[in-house]
C-alpha positions, -999 to +999 in steps of 0.1 A: +274-649-571+258-682-580+234-688-611+208-688-593+207-650-582+200-642-619+172-653-621+159-632-615+169-601-635+169-592-672+193-594-698+191-564-727+215-576-754+217-551-780+237-565-814+226-553-856+239-591-859+205-619-855+228-646-853+251-631-822+224-620-804+211-658-806+242-666-794+246-649-758+208-651-748+216-689-753+247-678-733+219-654-710+201-690-708+232-712-699+241-682-671+208-683-650+191-648-668+155-657-657+146-628-688+170-615-721+158-591-745+174-575-773+174-547-797+192-544-829+211-505-823+216-485-796+191-470-804+167-494-806+185-502-769+173-466-754+145-470-759+138-504-744+158-498-709+127-477-699+107-506-703+132-537-700+142-520-667+184-547-670+201-552-640+227-559-667+233-547-709+255-565-731+260-542-760+281-549-792+305-515-799+301-510-833+259-510-850+242-485-877+227-468-873+230-458-830+267-472-820+276-486-787+293-462-781+268-428-783+253-459-768+270-460-736+274-418-741+235-420-737+229-434-711+251-422-690+234-383-689+200-400-688+184-380-662+167-421-645+193-432-617+182-462-623+190-465-664+220-446-658+241-464-633+234-496-648+260-524-658+272-519-697+294-545-709+311-542-748+304-574-770+336-565-795+357-589-823+382-558-817+410-549-786+416-515-808+429-497-781+411-460-789+379-482-779+386-495-751+390-461-744+367-439-758+344-463-734+364-471-700+362-433-705+325-427-711+314-454-680+323-490-697+317-519-666+335-543-689+343-561-718+346-587-741+359-599-770+343-621-790+333-656-790+325-646-761+326-684-729+300-692-711+323-685-683+341-654-688+308-639-695+299-648-662+335-636-643+325-598-665+290-596-654+296-609-613+327-584-621+303-551-634+270-558-613+285-560-581+318-530-589+286-503-597+263-526-567+292-514-543 
């Protein structure tokens, strides 16, 4: 998948730390995403899903009031098939096995440990989009 393939795609970044949102947004620009939207927590992310209809979601796990695991569970339980099948990649500063296991059980598509690199982020996004399309 080339960077130009991302030009018509939208990414939703969900993180409660503004500086992380800014960094990840810049990385998504470098990857070539045409539209980048943001949300400050899982609840705001869920509300944005119907309006934004992103091709991929990059989400922090630990946020308040709604964390990333709750966001993912609600997303996967959605009756709207185009929303519930959206690839979700968790951005986390924790590689804790229990969180990763919970996230995988809920249907997470991938994980990127902070601080992320553009190449690793691109690789996880490509893997997630291709596996959901298969």
